C-alpha positions as CSV (number, residue, x, y, z in Angstrom):
1,M,-1.3,17.2,-9.8
2,Y,1.9,17.2,-7.9
3,P,4.6,14.7,-8.8
4,T,6.0,14.7,-5.8
5,L,5.6,16.6,-2.2
6,Y,8.5,19.0,-3.7
7,H,6.1,20.1,-6.3
8,A,3.0,20.2,-3.9
9,L,5.0,22.3,-1.6
10,L,6.2,24.6,-4.2
11,D,3.2,25.5,-5.6
12,L,1.0,25.5,-2.3
13,T,3.5,27.5,-0.6
14,G,6.4,28.5,-2.6
15,I,9.2,27.2,-0.6
16,D,11.7,24.6,-2.6
17,L,13.3,22.2,-0.8
18,P,15.0,20.1,-3.6
19,F,14.9,17.3,-1.6
20,L,11.5,16.7,-1.2
21,K,11.6,15.3,-5.2
22,F,12.3,11.9,-3.5
23,L,8.8,11.7,-2.3
24,N,6.6,10.6,-5.0
25,S,3.1,11.6,-4.0
26,F,1.7,8.1,-4.7
27,G,3.9,6.6,-2.5
28,F,3.1,9.1,0.2
29,F,-0.1,8.5,0.4
30,V,0.3,4.8,0.3
31,A,2.4,4.8,3.5
32,V,-0.4,7.1,5.1
33,A,-2.7,4.4,4.1
34,F,-1.0,1.4,5.9
35,V,-0.2,4.0,8.6
36,V,-4.2,4.5,9.0
37,A,-4.7,0.7,8.1
38,N,-2.3,-0.3,11.1
39,R,-4.6,2.0,13.6
40,L,-7.5,1.1,12.6
41,L,-6.2,-2.8,12.9
42,T,-4.5,-2.4,16.1
43,A,-7.7,-1.2,17.5
44,E,-10.0,-4.1,16.1
45,L,-7.5,-6.5,17.6
46,R,-7.9,-5.0,20.9
47,R,-11.9,-4.9,20.8
48,M,-11.7,-8.8,19.8
49,Q,-9.4,-9.9,22.1
50,A,-12.1,-7.9,24.5
51,N,-14.9,-10.0,23.7
52,G,-13.6,-12.9,23.3
53,S,-13.2,-13.7,19.4
54,L,-9.8,-13.6,19.4
55,K,-7.1,-15.0,22.5
56,P,-3.8,-14.4,23.4
57,S,-0.8,-16.7,21.4
58,T,2.2,-17.5,23.6
59,R,5.7,-17.6,21.9
60,T,9.3,-18.6,23.6
61,I,12.4,-16.6,22.9
62,T,16.2,-16.5,23.9
63,I,17.6,-13.9,26.0
64,G,20.9,-12.5,26.6
65,L,22.4,-14.3,23.3
66,P,25.2,-11.8,20.8
67,A,24.5,-10.4,17.5
68,S,24.2,-13.1,15.0
69,P,26.6,-12.9,11.8
70,G,22.9,-12.5,9.8
71,E,21.8,-9.9,12.0
72,L,25.0,-7.7,11.8
73,A,25.1,-8.5,8.1
74,L,21.7,-7.0,7.6
75,Q,22.3,-4.2,9.4
76,A,25.5,-3.4,7.2
77,L,24.1,-3.9,4.1
78,L,20.9,-1.3,4.9
79,G,23.4,0.6,6.0
80,F,25.7,1.1,3.4
81,V,23.1,1.7,1.1
82,L,21.8,4.8,3.3
83,G,25.0,6.0,3.8
84,W,26.2,5.1,-0.1
85,K,23.1,7.2,-1.3
86,G,22.6,9.5,1.5
87,L,26.0,11.1,1.5
88,Y,26.4,11.5,-2.4
89,L,22.9,12.9,-2.1
90,M,24.6,15.9,0.4
91,M,27.3,16.4,-1.4
92,H,25.2,16.5,-4.7
93,S,22.2,17.5,-4.4
94,A,21.7,19.4,-7.4
95,E,22.8,16.4,-9.8
96,A,20.6,14.1,-7.9
97,T,17.5,16.0,-7.6
98,A,17.8,16.6,-11.8
99,D,16.5,13.0,-11.9
100,T,15.4,12.0,-9.1
101,K,14.3,7.9,-10.8
102,A,17.4,8.1,-12.1
103,F,19.5,8.5,-9.6
104,L,18.0,6.4,-7.0
105,F,18.1,3.1,-9.5
106,S,21.5,4.1,-10.8
107,G,24.9,2.8,-9.7
108,T,25.6,6.1,-8.8
109,G,26.9,6.9,-5.1
110,S,29.7,7.3,-2.1
111,V,31.4,4.4,-1.5
112,V,33.0,6.2,2.1
113,G,29.4,6.8,2.8
114,G,28.3,3.2,2.2
115,V,31.0,2.3,4.2
116,L,30.4,4.8,7.4
117,G,26.8,3.6,7.1
118,A,27.0,-0.1,7.4
119,L,29.9,0.4,10.1
120,A,27.5,2.7,12.1
121,L,24.4,0.1,11.9
122,A,26.2,-3.0,12.7
123,G,28.0,-1.6,15.4
124,L,25.1,0.0,16.7
125,V,23.0,-3.2,16.7
126,W,26.6,-5.1,18.1
127,W,26.4,-2.7,20.8
128,E,23.1,-2.7,21.7
129,K,23.1,-7.0,21.4
130,R,26.8,-7.2,23.8
131,R,24.8,-4.3,26.5
132,Q,22.2,-7.0,26.7
133,R,24.2,-10.1,26.6
134,L,23.8,-12.7,29.5
135,D,26.8,-14.6,30.4
136,K,24.3,-17.7,30.7
137,P,21.2,-16.6,28.2
138,R,18.0,-17.7,29.4
139,T,14.4,-19.2,27.4
140,E,11.8,-17.2,28.2
141,T,7.7,-18.0,26.9
142,V,6.0,-14.6,26.7
143,V,2.6,-13.9,25.9
144,I,1.5,-11.6,22.8
145,A,-1.6,-10.1,22.6
146,P,-3.4,-10.1,19.6
147,A,-3.3,-6.2,18.8
148,E,0.7,-6.8,19.2
149,H,1.0,-8.3,15.9
150,A,-0.7,-5.4,14.5
151,G,2.7,-4.2,13.1
152,A,4.4,-6.8,11.6
153,I,1.0,-7.9,9.6
154,T,0.8,-4.3,8.4
155,M,4.3,-4.8,6.8
156,T,3.6,-8.5,5.7
157,A,1.0,-6.2,3.8
158,A,3.1,-4.1,2.1
159,L,5.9,-6.5,1.4
160,W,3.8,-8.7,-0.4
161,G,1.4,-5.8,-1.6
162,V,3.7,-4.2,-3.4
163,I,5.3,-7.6,-4.7
164,G,1.7,-8.8,-6.1
165,A,0.6,-5.0,-7.5
166,K,4.0,-5.3,-9.5
167,L,3.1,-9.3,-11.0
168,F,-0.3,-8.1,-11.6
169,H,1.0,-5.2,-14.0
170,W,3.2,-7.9,-15.3
171,L,0.4,-10.3,-16.6
172,E,-1.6,-7.4,-17.9
173,N,1.6,-5.7,-19.8
174,P,4.1,-8.7,-20.4
175,D,5.9,-6.3,-23.1
176,E,7.2,-4.7,-19.8
177,L,7.9,-7.7,-18.4
178,A,10.5,-9.0,-21.1
179,A,11.8,-5.0,-20.8
180,F,12.4,-5.6,-17.2
181,L,14.2,-9.0,-17.8
182,R,16.5,-7.4,-20.5
183,D,17.2,-4.1,-17.8
184,P,16.6,-5.6,-14.2
185,G,18.0,-2.1,-13.1
186,G,15.5,0.2,-15.0
187,T,14.1,3.1,-13.3
188,D,10.2,1.6,-13.6
189,L,10.4,-1.2,-11.0
190,F,8.1,0.6,-9.0
191,T,5.8,2.1,-11.0
192,G,2.7,0.5,-12.9
193,L,1.1,-1.0,-10.0
194,T,-2.1,-2.9,-9.9
195,M,-4.7,-2.3,-6.9
196,Y,-5.8,-5.9,-7.1
197,G,-3.1,-7.5,-7.3
198,G,-1.6,-5.8,-4.2
199,L,-4.7,-6.4,-2.3
200,I,-4.5,-10.5,-3.4
201,M,-1.1,-11.5,-2.6
202,A,-0.8,-9.3,0.9
203,G,-4.7,-10.7,1.7
204,A,-3.3,-14.5,1.4
205,M,-0.1,-13.5,3.0
206,V,-1.6,-11.9,5.7
207,M,-4.3,-14.8,6.4
208,R,-1.3,-17.3,6.3
209,Y,0.3,-15.0,8.8
210,F,-3.0,-15.5,11.0
211,R,-2.9,-19.0,10.8
212,R,1.1,-19.5,11.6
213,H,0.7,-17.1,14.8
214,G,-2.7,-19.2,15.9
215,M,-5.3,-16.9,15.2
216,P,-8.7,-17.7,13.7
217,A,-8.1,-16.4,10.1
218,L,-11.7,-15.1,9.1
219,A,-11.7,-13.5,12.9
220,G,-8.7,-11.5,12.0
221,A,-10.1,-11.0,8.2
222,D,-12.6,-9.5,9.8
223,A,-10.6,-7.3,11.9
224,A,-8.3,-6.1,9.1
225,A,-11.3,-5.5,6.5
226,P,-12.1,-2.4,7.6
227,G,-9.1,-0.6,7.3
228,V,-8.3,-2.1,4.0
229,M,-11.4,-0.3,2.8
230,L,-10.5,2.8,4.0
231,A,-6.7,1.8,3.2
232,Y,-7.9,1.9,-0.8
233,A,-9.4,5.1,-0.5
234,I,-6.4,7.0,0.6
235,G,-4.5,5.0,-1.9
236,R,-6.4,6.3,-4.7
237,I,-6.3,10.0,-3.3
238,G,-2.0,9.1,-4.5
239,C,-3.5,8.0,-7.8
240,Q,-5.6,11.4,-8.4
241,V,-2.8,14.0,-6.8
242,S,-0.1,12.7,-8.8
243,G,-2.0,11.4,-12.3
244,D,-0.5,8.4,-12.8
245,G,-2.4,7.1,-15.3
246,D,-5.4,5.3,-13.1
247,W,-7.8,7.5,-15.0
248,G,-11.2,7.0,-16.4
249,I,-12.3,7.2,-20.3
250,V,-12.9,10.4,-22.7
251,N,-15.7,12.5,-21.3
252,T,-16.2,16.1,-22.8
253,T,-19.9,16.5,-21.4
254,F,-20.3,18.2,-18.4
255,L,-23.0,16.2,-16.2
256,G,-23.2,18.2,-13.1
257,P,-23.7,18.7,-10.6
258,G,-20.5,20.0,-8.9
259,P,-17.7,21.1,-10.0
260,R,-16.6,20.7,-14.1
261,W,-13.8,18.9,-12.5
262,L,-15.3,16.7,-11.1
263,W,-16.7,15.4,-14.4
264,Q,-14.4,16.7,-16.4
265,Y,-10.2,16.6,-16.0
266,D,-7.2,16.9,-17.9
267,Y,-4.2,16.0,-15.5
268,P,-1.6,18.6,-15.6
269,N,1.4,17.9,-14.9
270,N,0.5,14.0,-14.4
271,V,3.3,11.7,-13.2
272,N,4.0,9.8,-16.6
273,G,4.5,13.4,-18.5
274,I,1.2,11.6,-20.6
275,G,-0.4,14.1,-23.2
276,I,0.3,17.6,-24.6
277,A,2.4,20.3,-24.0
278,L,0.7,22.7,-21.2
279,T,0.3,26.0,-22.9
280,D,-3.0,27.7,-21.2
281,G,-0.9,29.4,-18.4
282,R,-1.4,27.0,-15.9
283,P,1.7,26.1,-13.6
284,C,4.1,24.0,-15.6
285,F,6.6,21.7,-13.9
286,E,10.0,20.8,-15.4
287,G,9.7,17.5,-16.8
288,Y,6.0,16.5,-16.3
289,C,4.3,20.1,-18.0
290,T,1.4,18.4,-20.2
291,A,-2.1,17.7,-19.6
292,L,-4.5,15.3,-21.7
293,P,-5.5,16.6,-25.0
294,E,-8.8,15.3,-23.9
295,T,-10.7,15.4,-20.7
296,V,-11.5,12.1,-18.9
297,F,-13.4,10.8,-15.5
298,P,-11.7,11.4,-12.9
299,T,-11.8,7.9,-11.7
300,P,-9.6,7.5,-8.5
301,L,-11.7,10.1,-7.1
302,Y,-14.7,8.4,-7.7
303,E,-13.2,5.2,-5.7
304,T,-11.8,7.2,-2.8
305,L,-15.5,8.8,-2.0
306,A,-17.0,4.8,-2.7
307,C,-14.6,3.3,-0.6
308,A,-15.0,5.9,1.7
309,L,-18.4,5.4,2.0
310,L,-18.0,1.8,2.0
311,F,-15.5,1.8,5.0
312,A,-18.6,3.7,6.8
313,V,-20.6,1.0,6.0
314,L,-18.4,-1.9,7.2
315,W,-16.9,0.2,10.7
316,A,-20.7,0.4,11.5
317,L,-21.5,-3.2,10.9
318,R,-18.6,-4.4,12.3
319,T,-19.9,-4.8,16.2
320,R,-23.6,-6.0,14.9
321,L,-22.9,-8.5,11.5
322,R,-22.2,-12.1,12.7
323,P,-20.8,-14.6,12.9
324,M,-17.5,-14.7,12.0
325,G,-16.2,-13.9,8.9
326,A,-19.4,-12.1,7.8
327,I,-17.4,-8.6,7.9
328,F,-14.3,-10.3,5.5
329,F,-16.8,-11.7,3.1
330,L,-18.9,-8.4,2.8
331,F,-15.7,-6.4,2.3
332,L,-15.1,-8.4,-0.9
333,L,-18.7,-8.2,-2.1
334,L,-19.1,-4.3,-1.4
335,N,-15.3,-4.1,-2.8
336,G,-15.9,-6.2,-5.9
337,L,-19.2,-4.5,-6.7
338,E,-17.4,-1.2,-6.6
339,R,-14.8,-2.0,-9.0
340,F,-16.6,-3.9,-11.0
341,W,-18.9,-0.6,-12.4
342,I,-16.0,1.9,-12.1
343,E,-14.6,-0.4,-14.5
344,K,-17.0,0.7,-16.9
345,I,-16.1,4.1,-17.4
346,R,-11.8,3.3,-16.5
347,V,-9.0,3.1,-18.8
348,N,-7.7,-0.5,-18.1
349,V,-6.5,-3.0,-20.1
350,V,-8.9,-6.1,-22.0
351,L,-7.8,-9.7,-21.1
352,F,-10.7,-10.7,-23.5
353,G,-13.8,-9.4,-25.6
354,D,-14.1,-6.6,-23.8
355,T,-13.3,-7.9,-20.1
356,T,-10.3,-6.4,-18.1
357,Q,-8.9,-7.6,-15.8
358,A,-10.0,-6.0,-13.1
359,E,-13.6,-6.9,-13.8
360,L,-12.5,-10.4,-14.0
361,I,-11.6,-10.4,-10.1
362,A,-14.0,-7.9,-9.0
363,V,-16.5,-10.6,-10.5
364,L,-14.7,-13.4,-8.8
365,L,-14.7,-11.2,-5.0
366,M,-18.3,-11.1,-5.6
367,L,-19.0,-14.4,-5.9
368,A,-16.9,-15.4,-3.3
369,G,-18.0,-12.5,-1.2
370,A,-21.6,-13.6,-1.1
371,A,-20.6,-17.8,-1.2
372,G,-18.7,-16.9,2.2
373,L,-22.0,-14.6,3.5
374,W,-24.2,-17.9,2.8
375,M,-21.6,-20.3,4.0
376,V,-20.6,-18.6,7.4
377,H,-24.3,-17.9,8.3
378,R,-25.5,-21.2,7.4
379,R,-23.0,-22.7,9.6
380,P,-22.5,-20.3,12.5
381,N,-19.4,-20.9,14.6
382,P,-20.9,-19.7,18.3
383,A,-17.5,-20.2,20.0
384,N,-15.9,-17.8,18.2
385,D,-18.4,-15.1,16.7
386,G,-17.7,-12.8,19.2
387,S,-21.3,-12.6,20.1
388,S,-19.8,-12.4,24.2
389,T,-19.4,-8.7,23.6
390,A,-17.6,-7.5,27.0
391,H,-19.1,-3.5,28.6
């Protein structure tokens, strides 16, 4: 396993770049997932505008105004944080990289760097606004193509996805919530994330975004669904590469076909440092030199393979399946089905009896998907179903 990009680069190439310890491998793959989802969403929004499923919107803007105090304050705050940590990191790299999480969430930093960073970013915004300032600011109405919303939609999903993932994790682990309330500055704020929590919260806020900007929510959801499925698959690569605890139940039997690690894996050097000390000659990373005492099913890998296949299905059907909303509800059904079955061999928190939170959500997603498919096919909307595909 590679807890950070530093460990991956060191093991694969021998190159030693300590500053890469700040780049968690799980976070890297999550970032890649959002980039891929954004690209696919942009392409789908353009296609749906071309076939008439989505139409451009308008927005009134004022041109020529100076930078507002709020804009300057926000940039100054961002610049202070970056300079505060960044300058200290450059001047004390050995100390900062010894325990990256502790450094990032500590009160350690350079005040001089923070002040310089605040002045730099706030000054840059002030100068740019001053350069564009007009004696008489004018108001204009601009036309915004659906694809131009893709960046804002992705950022909305990213922000609320992290919030939802953490909230749902706390619902499963109230003791961790209590620990956070006792120590809000703890280093575990961005560890322990529940994927389904992120999916639900991000989905709700993205649907809200569609409605606020005059786009049919179901048409927007259709555009986003294939990319979300592929992003989920990529995110699970991060779980597998980092060994973040999302593995399966113990399995000590080789079930074949394929290599043994496809069925039995012990996650050496996992990011959580869980297990027993590595003593069998395999690479041993300081601070992570452990492996599980018994082999388990590598369930993140299974989810990556399953969701990549389901993405291919959604992508192939996106121009064929009618009416509006059908792709989105099929996504809910397929994602719920995939997660329900993977839970049978996956370690998770049990809510009641033998039922996990993820199983319950998966069932609800399947029911919502099936009901939605029945509804949209029973009451199609010919004006917005994308049937007038342009060639």
